[in-house]
PDB file of N, CA, C and O in Angstrom:
ATOM      1  N   MET A   1     123.813 126.210 121.930  1.00  0.00           N
ATOM      2  CA  MET A   1     122.541 126.365 121.556  1.00  0.00           C
ATOM      3  C   MET A   1     122.365 127.954 122.205  1.00  0.00           C
ATOM      4  O   MET A   1     121.185 128.178 122.476  1.00  0.00           O
ATOM      5  N   SER A   2     123.002 128.745 122.417  1.00  0.00           N
ATOM      6  CA  SER A   2     122.450 129.748 122.714  1.00  0.00           C
ATOM      7  C   SER A   2     121.709 130.687 120.643  1.00  0.00           C
ATOM      8  O   SER A   2     120.910 131.601 120.439  1.00  0.00           O
ATOM      9  N   SER A   3     122.285 130.068 119.952  1.00  0.00           N
ATOM     10  CA  SER A   3     121.847 130.251 118.503  1.00  0.00           C
ATOM     11  C   SER A   3     120.866 129.177 118.478  1.00  0.00           C
ATOM     12  O   SER A   3     120.047 129.194 117.560  1.00  0.00           O
ATOM     13  N   TYR A   4     120.830 128.430 119.171  1.00  0.00           N
ATOM     14  CA  TYR A   4     119.535 128.047 118.593  1.00  0.00           C
ATOM     15  C   TYR A   4     118.084 128.467 119.683  1.00  0.00           C
ATOM     16  O   TYR A   4     116.888 128.279 119.463  1.00  0.00           O
ATOM     17  N   GLN A   5     118.524 128.868 120.459  1.00  0.00           N
ATOM     18  CA  GLN A   5     117.636 129.396 121.172  1.00  0.00           C
ATOM     19  C   GLN A   5     117.138 131.137 120.745  1.00  0.00           C
ATOM     20  O   GLN A   5     116.178 131.840 121.062  1.00  0.00           O
ATOM     21  N   ASN A   6     118.229 131.314 119.965  1.00  0.00           N
ATOM     22  CA  ASN A   6     118.395 132.815 119.267  1.00  0.00           C
ATOM     23  C   ASN A   6     117.274 133.257 117.575  1.00  0.00           C
ATOM     24  O   ASN A   6     116.586 134.178 117.134  1.00  0.00           O
ATOM     25  N   GLY A   7     117.911 131.388 117.050  1.00  0.00           N
ATOM     26  CA  GLY A   7     116.787 130.961 115.978  1.00  0.00           C
ATOM     27  C   GLY A   7     115.085 131.131 117.051  1.00  0.00           C
ATOM     28  O   GLY A   7     114.232 131.855 116.537  1.00  0.00           O
ATOM     29  N   LEU A   8     114.796 130.589 118.170  1.00  0.00           N
ATOM     30  CA  LEU A   8     113.547 130.535 118.447  1.00  0.00           C
ATOM     31  C   LEU A   8     112.359 131.153 118.597  1.00  0.00           C
ATOM     32  O   LEU A   8     111.138 131.006 118.542  1.00  0.00           O
ATOM     33  N   SER A   9     113.927 132.499 118.979  1.00  0.00           N
ATOM     34  CA  SER A   9     112.766 134.209 119.076  1.00  0.00           C
ATOM     35  C   SER A   9     112.647 135.010 118.092  1.00  0.00           C
ATOM     36  O   SER A   9     112.267 136.171 118.239  1.00  0.00           O
ATOM     37  N   GLY A  10     112.935 134.529 117.046  1.00  0.00           N
ATOM     38  CA  GLY A  10     113.066 134.861 115.952  1.00  0.00           C
ATOM     39  C   GLY A  10     111.541 135.627 115.241  1.00  0.00           C
ATOM     40  O   GLY A  10     110.473 135.218 115.697  1.00  0.00           O
ATOM     41  N   GLY A  11     111.524 136.195 114.667  1.00  0.00           N
ATOM     42  CA  GLY A  11     110.716 136.353 114.102  1.00  0.00           C
ATOM     43  C   GLY A  11     109.981 135.614 112.358  1.00  0.00           C
ATOM     44  O   GLY A  11     108.894 135.351 111.846  1.00  0.00           O
ATOM     45  N   SER A  12     111.446 135.566 112.043  1.00  0.00           N
ATOM     46  CA  SER A  12     110.911 134.211 110.657  1.00  0.00           C
ATOM     47  C   SER A  12     110.130 132.870 110.774  1.00  0.00           C
ATOM     48  O   SER A  12     109.677 132.463 109.705  1.00  0.00           O
ATOM     49  N   GLN A  13     109.815 131.879 112.205  1.00  0.00           N
ATOM     50  CA  GLN A  13     109.610 131.070 112.695  1.00  0.00           C
ATOM     51  C   GLN A  13     107.934 131.039 111.739  1.00  0.00           C
ATOM     52  O   GLN A  13     106.991 131.824 111.842  1.00  0.00           O
ATOM     53  N   PRO A  14     108.076 129.894 110.905  1.00  0.00           N
ATOM     54  CA  PRO A  14     106.785 129.681 109.974  1.00  0.00           C
ATOM     55  C   PRO A  14     105.845 129.477 111.756  1.00  0.00           C
ATOM     56  O   PRO A  14     106.524 129.106 112.714  1.00  0.00           O
ATOM     57  N   ARG A  15     104.502 129.733 111.924  1.00  0.00           N
ATOM     58  CA  ARG A  15     103.321 129.685 112.256  1.00  0.00           C
ATOM     59  C   ARG A  15     102.638 127.872 111.297  1.00  0.00           C
ATOM     60  O   ARG A  15     102.579 127.469 110.135  1.00  0.00           O
ATOM     61  N   PRO A  16     102.353 127.453 112.365  1.00  0.00           N
ATOM     62  CA  PRO A  16     100.917 126.529 111.788  1.00  0.00           C
ATOM     63  C   PRO A  16     100.040 126.707 111.257  1.00  0.00           C
ATOM     64  O   PRO A  16      98.945 126.934 111.772  1.00  0.00           O
ATOM     65  N   GLY A  17     100.301 126.647 109.978  1.00  0.00           N
ATOM     66  CA  GLY A  17      99.183 127.100 108.390  1.00  0.00           C
ATOM     67  C   GLY A  17      99.376 127.858 107.709  1.00  0.00           C
ATOM     68  O   GLY A  17      98.549 128.389 106.968  1.00  0.00           O
ATOM     69  N   GLN A  18     101.114 128.217 107.836  1.00  0.00           N
ATOM     70  CA  GLN A  18     101.432 129.594 106.782  1.00  0.00           C
ATOM     71  C   GLN A  18     101.519 129.171 106.098  1.00  0.00           C
ATOM     72  O   GLN A  18     101.519 130.175 105.386  1.00  0.00           O
ATOM     73  N   SER A  19     101.705 127.832 104.926  1.00  0.00           N
ATOM     74  CA  SER A  19     102.432 127.206 104.298  1.00  0.00           C
ATOM     75  C   SER A  19     100.674 126.482 103.925  1.00  0.00           C
ATOM     76  O   SER A  19     100.780 125.584 103.090  1.00  0.00           O
ATOM     77  N   MET A  20      99.792 126.622 104.196  1.00  0.00           N
ATOM     78  CA  MET A  20      98.415 126.857 103.916  1.00  0.00           C
ATOM     79  C   MET A  20      98.043 127.988 103.225  1.00  0.00           C
ATOM     80  O   MET A  20      97.789 128.331 102.070  1.00  0.00           O
ATOM     81  N   ASP A  21      98.108 128.517 104.503  1.00  0.00           N
ATOM     82  CA  ASP A  21      98.184 130.258 103.461  1.00  0.00           C
ATOM     83  C   ASP A  21      98.371 131.115 102.131  1.00  0.00           C
ATOM     84  O   ASP A  21      97.692 131.823 101.387  1.00  0.00           O
ATOM     85  N   GLN A  22     100.468 130.367 102.329  1.00  0.00           N
ATOM     86  CA  GLN A  22     100.497 130.783 101.393  1.00  0.00           C
ATOM     87  C   GLN A  22      99.903 130.194 100.260  1.00  0.00           C
ATOM     88  O   GLN A  22      99.721 131.096  99.442  1.00  0.00           O
ATOM     89  N   THR A  23      99.340 128.626  99.624  1.00  0.00           N
ATOM     90  CA  THR A  23      99.141 127.530  99.028  1.00  0.00           C
ATOM     91  C   THR A  23      97.881 128.497  98.453  1.00  0.00           C
ATOM     92  O   THR A  23      97.925 128.927  97.300  1.00  0.00           O
ATOM     93  N   THR A  24      96.529 128.862  99.539  1.00  0.00           N
ATOM     94  CA  THR A  24      95.428 129.069  98.810  1.00  0.00           C
ATOM     95  C   THR A  24      95.421 130.792  97.592  1.00  0.00           C
ATOM     96  O   THR A  24      94.600 131.221  96.781  1.00  0.00           O
ATOM     97  N   ALA A  25      96.841 131.320  98.102  1.00  0.00           N
ATOM     98  CA  ALA A  25      97.430 132.692  97.576  1.00  0.00           C
ATOM     99  C   ALA A  25      97.583 132.609  96.125  1.00  0.00           C
ATOM    100  O   ALA A  25      97.736 133.564  95.363  1.00  0.00           O
ATOM    101  N   THR A  26      97.523 131.260  95.793  1.00  0.00           N
ATOM    102  CA  THR A  26      97.743 131.250  94.399  1.00  0.00           C
ATOM    103  C   THR A  26      96.187 130.822  93.751  1.00  0.00           C
ATOM    104  O   THR A  26      95.230 130.381  94.388  1.00  0.00           O
ATOM    105  N   PRO A  27      96.253 131.050  92.558  1.00  0.00           N
ATOM    106  CA  PRO A  27      95.173 130.096  91.414  1.00  0.00           C
ATOM    107  C   PRO A  27      95.570 128.537  91.882  1.00  0.00           C
ATOM    108  O   PRO A  27      95.089 127.781  92.726  1.00  0.00           O
ATOM    109  N   ILE A  28      96.797 128.406  90.828  1.00  0.00           N
ATOM    110  CA  ILE A  28      96.790 126.417  91.109  1.00  0.00           C
ATOM    111  C   ILE A  28      96.547 125.959  93.137  1.00  0.00           C
ATOM    112  O   ILE A  28      95.890 124.987  93.510  1.00  0.00           O
ATOM    113  N   GLY A  29      97.118 126.749  93.905  1.00  0.00           N
ATOM    114  CA  GLY A  29      97.434 126.475  95.246  1.00  0.00           C
ATOM    115  C   GLY A  29      95.754 126.742  95.172  1.00  0.00           C
ATOM    116  O   GLY A  29      95.502 126.021  96.137  1.00  0.00           O
ATOM    117  N   ARG A  30      94.583 127.177  94.801  1.00  0.00           N
ATOM    118  CA  ARG A  30      92.996 126.720  94.702  1.00  0.00           C
ATOM    119  C   ARG A  30      92.803 126.052  94.622  1.00  0.00           C
ATOM    120  O   ARG A  30      92.656 125.396  95.653  1.00  0.00           O
ATOM    121  N   ALA A  31      92.674 125.693  93.901  1.00  0.00           N
ATOM    122  CA  ALA A  31      91.806 124.587  92.463  1.00  0.00           C
ATOM    123  C   ALA A  31      92.991 123.350  92.938  1.00  0.00           C
ATOM    124  O   ALA A  31      92.545 122.259  92.583  1.00  0.00           O
ATOM    125  N   ALA A  32      94.218 123.217  93.559  1.00  0.00           N
ATOM    126  CA  ALA A  32      94.048 122.142  93.522  1.00  0.00           C
ATOM    127  C   ALA A  32      93.502 122.118  95.448  1.00  0.00           C
ATOM    128  O   ALA A  32      94.351 121.307  95.818  1.00  0.00           O
ATOM    129  N   GLN A  33      92.783 122.429  96.621  1.00  0.00           N
ATOM    130  CA  GLN A  33      92.702 122.179  97.333  1.00  0.00           C
ATOM    131  C   GLN A  33      90.909 122.275  97.094  1.00  0.00           C
ATOM    132  O   GLN A  33      90.129 121.496  97.641  1.00  0.00           O
ATOM    133  N   GLN A  34      90.577 123.166  96.357  1.00  0.00           N
ATOM    134  CA  GLN A  34      89.172 122.594  95.612  1.00  0.00           C
ATOM    135  C   GLN A  34      89.068 121.265  94.926  1.00  0.00           C
ATOM    136  O   GLN A  34      88.059 120.613  95.193  1.00  0.00           O
ATOM    137  N   GLY A  35      89.838 120.807  94.183  1.00  0.00           N
ATOM    138  CA  GLY A  35      89.927 119.090  93.844  1.00  0.00           C
ATOM    139  C   GLY A  35      90.231 118.704  94.761  1.00  0.00           C
ATOM    140  O   GLY A  35      89.669 117.621  94.603  1.00  0.00           O
ATOM    141  N   ALA A  36      90.902 118.569  96.174  1.00  0.00           N
ATOM    142  CA  ALA A  36      90.936 117.410  97.445  1.00  0.00           C
ATOM    143  C   ALA A  36      89.500 117.735  98.015  1.00  0.00           C
ATOM    144  O   ALA A  36      88.939 116.812  98.606  1.00  0.00           O
ATOM    145  N   ALA A  37      88.703 119.196  97.882  1.00  0.00           N
ATOM    146  CA  ALA A  37      87.881 118.632  98.692  1.00  0.00           C
ATOM    147  C   ALA A  37      86.447 117.974  98.131  1.00  0.00           C
ATOM    148  O   ALA A  37      85.532 117.550  98.838  1.00  0.00           O
ATOM    149  N   GLU A  38      86.494 117.999  96.862  1.00  0.00           N
ATOM    150  CA  GLU A  38      85.488 117.589  95.722  1.00  0.00           C
ATOM    151  C   GLU A  38      85.991 116.062  95.575  1.00  0.00           C
ATOM    152  O   GLU A  38      85.128 115.265  95.209  1.00  0.00           O
ATOM    153  N   ALA A  39      87.219 115.590  95.805  1.00  0.00           N
ATOM    154  CA  ALA A  39      87.688 114.110  95.839  1.00  0.00           C
ATOM    155  C   ALA A  39      86.797 113.694  97.458  1.00  0.00           C
ATOM    156  O   ALA A  39      85.653 113.282  97.651  1.00  0.00           O
ATOM    157  N   MET A  40      87.387 113.867  97.958  1.00  0.00           N
ATOM    158  CA  MET A  40      87.024 114.404  99.519  1.00  0.00           C
ATOM    159  C   MET A  40      85.353 113.763  99.430  1.00  0.00           C
ATOM    160  O   MET A  40      84.930 112.641  99.711  1.00  0.00           O
ATOM    161  N   GLU A  41      84.537 115.176  98.840  1.00  0.00           N
ATOM    162  CA  GLU A  41      82.844 115.288  98.543  1.00  0.00           C
ATOM    163  C   GLU A  41      82.701 113.311  98.257  1.00  0.00           C
ATOM    164  O   GLU A  41      82.187 112.469  98.993  1.00  0.00           O
ATOM    165  N   PHE A  42      83.586 113.099  96.522  1.00  0.00           N
ATOM    166  CA  PHE A  42      83.537 111.877  95.968  1.00  0.00           C
ATOM    167  C   PHE A  42      83.513 111.119  97.226  1.00  0.00           C
ATOM    168  O   PHE A  42      82.346 110.975  97.589  1.00  0.00           O
ATOM    169  N   GLN A  43      84.376 110.568  98.049  1.00  0.00           N
ATOM    170  CA  GLN A  43      84.576 110.094  98.090  1.00  0.00           C
ATOM    171  C   GLN A  43      83.371 109.161 100.042  1.00  0.00           C
ATOM    172  O   GLN A  43      83.117 108.185 100.748  1.00  0.00           O
ATOM    173  N   LEU A  44      83.174 110.693  99.726  1.00  0.00           N
ATOM    174  CA  LEU A  44      82.021 109.983 101.111  1.00  0.00           C
ATOM    175  C   LEU A  44      80.192 109.929 100.224  1.00  0.00           C
ATOM    176  O   LEU A  44      79.275 109.366 100.821  1.00  0.00           O
ATOM    177  N   TRP A  45      80.008 110.426  99.158  1.00  0.00           N
ATOM    178  CA  TRP A  45      79.075 109.686  98.410  1.00  0.00           C
ATOM    179  C   TRP A  45      79.314 107.663  97.970  1.00  0.00           C
ATOM    180  O   TRP A  45      78.661 106.621  97.914  1.00  0.00           O
ATOM    181  N   VAL A  46      80.538 108.128  97.790  1.00  0.00           N
ATOM    182  CA  VAL A  46      80.825 106.691  97.148  1.00  0.00           C
ATOM    183  C   VAL A  46      80.400 105.989  98.551  1.00  0.00           C
ATOM    184  O   VAL A  46      79.504 105.145  98.521  1.00  0.00           O
ATOM    185  N   SER A  47      81.056 106.339  99.837  1.00  0.00           N
ATOM    186  CA  SER A  47      80.579 105.058 101.164  1.00  0.00           C
ATOM    187  C   SER A  47      79.513 104.350 101.346  1.00  0.00           C
ATOM    188  O   SER A  47      79.240 103.209 101.718  1.00  0.00           O
ATOM    189  N   GLN A  48      78.531 106.037 100.722  1.00  0.00           N
ATOM    190  CA  GLN A  48      77.440 106.252 101.765  1.00  0.00           C
ATOM    191  C   GLN A  48      76.340 105.323 100.743  1.00  0.00           C
ATOM    192  O   GLN A  48      75.337 104.842 101.271  1.00  0.00           O
ATOM    193  N   GLN A  49      76.563 105.144  99.483  1.00  0.00           N
ATOM    194  CA  GLN A  49      76.764 104.841  98.594  1.00  0.00           C
ATOM    195  C   GLN A  49      76.909 102.854  98.425  1.00  0.00           C
ATOM    196  O   GLN A  49      76.787 102.131  97.436  1.00  0.00           O
ATOM    197  N   ALA A  50      77.064 102.690  99.174  1.00  0.00           N
ATOM    198  CA  ALA A  50      78.334 100.877  99.695  1.00  0.00           C
ATOM    199  C   ALA A  50      77.839 100.260 100.609  1.00  0.00           C
ATOM    200  O   ALA A  50      77.694  99.048 100.773  1.00  0.00           O
ATOM    201  N   THR A  51      77.401 101.666 101.614  1.00  0.00           N
ATOM    202  CA  THR A  51      76.222 101.545 102.904  1.00  0.00           C
ATOM    203  C   THR A  51      75.222 101.020 102.452  1.00  0.00           C
ATOM    204  O   THR A  51      74.791  99.990 102.971  1.00  0.00           O
ATOM    205  N   SER A  52      74.510 101.694 101.198  1.00  0.00           N
ATOM    206  CA  SER A  52      73.148 101.392 100.989  1.00  0.00           C
ATOM    207  C   SER A  52      73.193 100.393 100.280  1.00  0.00           C
ATOM    208  O   SER A  52      72.253  99.662 100.590  1.00  0.00           O
ATOM    209  N   LEU A  53      74.247  99.648  98.879  1.00  0.00           N
ATOM    210  CA  LEU A  53      74.090  98.224  98.672  1.00  0.00           C
ATOM    211  C   LEU A  53      73.943  97.775  99.496  1.00  0.00           C
ATOM    212  O   LEU A  53      72.729  97.737  99.698  1.00  0.00           O
ATOM    213  N   ALA A  54      74.750  97.089 100.642  1.00  0.00           N
ATOM    214  CA  ALA A  54      75.139  96.212 101.281  1.00  0.00           C
ATOM    215  C   ALA A  54      73.997  95.935 101.403  1.00  0.00           C
ATOM    216  O   ALA A  54      73.542  94.882 100.957  1.00  0.00           O
ATOM    217  N   LYS A  55      72.859  97.342 102.411  1.00  0.00           N
ATOM    218  CA  LYS A  55      71.610  97.008 103.142  1.00  0.00           C
ATOM    219  C   LYS A  55      70.388  96.206 102.466  1.00  0.00           C
ATOM    220  O   LYS A  55      69.696  95.256 102.831  1.00  0.00           O
ATOM    221  N   LEU A  56      70.426  96.888 101.498  1.00  0.00           N
ATOM    222  CA  LEU A  56      69.496  96.511 100.005  1.00  0.00           C
ATOM    223  C   LEU A  56      70.080  95.047 100.371  1.00  0.00           C
ATOM    224  O   LEU A  56      69.648  94.445 101.354  1.00  0.00           O
ATOM    225  N   LYS A  57      71.318  94.376  99.335  1.00  0.00           N
ATOM    226  CA  LYS A  57      71.658  92.587  99.838  1.00  0.00           C
ATOM    227  C   LYS A  57      70.753  92.386 100.877  1.00  0.00           C
ATOM    228  O   LYS A  57      69.621  91.914 100.770  1.00  0.00           O
ATOM    229  N   VAL A  58      71.293  92.755 101.853  1.00  0.00           N
ATOM    230  CA  VAL A  58      70.628  92.250 103.278  1.00  0.00           C
ATOM    231  C   VAL A  58      69.131  92.294 103.177  1.00  0.00           C
ATOM    232  O   VAL A  58      68.326  91.543 103.727  1.00  0.00           O
ATOM    233  N   PHE A  59      68.980  92.963 102.648  1.00  0.00           N
ATOM    234  CA  PHE A  59      66.998  93.140 102.806  1.00  0.00           C
ATOM    235  C   PHE A  59      66.802  91.897 101.979  1.00  0.00           C
ATOM    236  O   PHE A  59      66.131  90.976 102.445  1.00  0.00           O
ATOM    237  N   ASN A  60      67.635  91.764 100.136  1.00  0.00           N
ATOM    238  CA  ASN A  60      66.897  90.811  99.637  1.00  0.00           C
ATOM    239  C   ASN A  60      66.915  89.566  99.899  1.00  0.00           C
ATOM    240  O   ASN A  60      66.120  88.659  99.653  1.00  0.00           O
ATOM    241  N   THR A  61      68.521  89.630 100.756  1.00  0.00           N
ATOM    242  CA  THR A  61      68.689  87.512 101.409  1.00  0.00           C
ATOM    243  C   THR A  61      67.198  87.730 102.474  1.00  0.00           C
ATOM    244  O   THR A  61      66.345  86.911 102.132  1.00  0.00           O
ATOM    245  N   MET A  62      66.886  88.320 103.244  1.00  0.00           N
ATOM    246  CA  MET A  62      66.020  88.633 104.190  1.00  0.00           C
ATOM    247  C   MET A  62      64.618  88.039 103.231  1.00  0.00           C
ATOM    248  O   MET A  62      63.876  87.064 103.342  1.00  0.00           O
ATOM    249  N   ALA A  63      64.723  89.237 102.222  1.00  0.00           N
ATOM    250  CA  ALA A  63      63.025  88.527 101.526  1.00  0.00           C
ATOM    251  C   ALA A  63      62.945  87.347 100.750  1.00  0.00           C
ATOM    252  O   ALA A  63      61.839  87.053 100.297  1.00  0.00           O
ATOM    253  N   LYS A  64      64.056  86.512 100.481  1.00  0.00           N
ATOM    254  CA  LYS A  64      63.809  85.779  99.436  1.00  0.00           C
ATOM    255  C   LYS A  64      64.376  84.500 100.313  1.00  0.00           C
ATOM    256  O   LYS A  64      64.783  83.539  99.661  1.00  0.00           O
ATOM    257  N   THR A  65      64.439  84.415 102.137  1.00  0.00           N
ATOM    258  CA  THR A  65      64.747  83.371 102.914  1.00  0.00           C
ATOM    259  C   THR A  65      63.191  83.599 103.411  1.00  0.00           C
ATOM    260  O   THR A  65      62.450  82.640 103.193  1.00  0.00           O
ATOM    261  N   ILE A  66      62.808  84.348 103.828  1.00  0.00           N
ATOM    262  CA  ILE A  66      61.097  84.552 104.201  1.00  0.00           C
ATOM    263  C   ILE A  66      60.190  84.454 103.149  1.00  0.00           C
ATOM    264  O   ILE A  66      59.051  84.273 103.579  1.00  0.00           O
ATOM    265  N   ASN A  67      60.283  84.520 101.496  1.00  0.00           N
ATOM    266  CA  ASN A  67      60.188  83.595 100.354  1.00  0.00           C
ATOM    267  C   ASN A  67      60.077  81.568 100.174  1.00  0.00           C
ATOM    268  O   ASN A  67      59.319  80.633  99.917  1.00  0.00           O
ATOM    269  N   ASP A  68      61.677  81.994 100.599  1.00  0.00           N
ATOM    270  CA  ASP A  68      61.631  79.992 100.145  1.00  0.00           C
ATOM    271  C   ASP A  68      60.502  79.146 101.607  1.00  0.00           C
ATOM    272  O   ASP A  68      59.863  78.095 101.667  1.00  0.00           O
ATOM    273  N   GLN A  69      60.698  80.054 102.372  1.00  0.00           N
ATOM    274  CA  GLN A  69      59.923  79.240 103.846  1.00  0.00           C
ATOM    275  C   GLN A  69      58.761  79.035 103.358  1.00  0.00           C
ATOM    276  O   GLN A  69      58.224  78.021 103.803  1.00  0.00           O
ATOM    277  N   GLN A  70      57.815  79.968 102.159  1.00  0.00           N
ATOM    278  CA  GLN A  70      56.618  79.633 102.176  1.00  0.00           C
ATOM    279  C   GLN A  70      55.801  79.062 101.482  1.00  0.00           C
ATOM    280  O   GLN A  70      54.644  78.922 101.878  1.00  0.00           O
TER     281      GLN A  70
END
């Protein structure tokens, strides 16, 4: 148990986020992070487009119903 506690007090333990710092230190890591950010932005755009399309479909159905009643 003492060796476990000694290992915890050592400065070699990684801090949270340290692996991310190492990833951004390389050009490939930066490119990977940029690609992930662009992918997330694209997913957000797709979600917004799907929401807009759903609203248009509802509006179209409502307009068709009103038009059929006249």
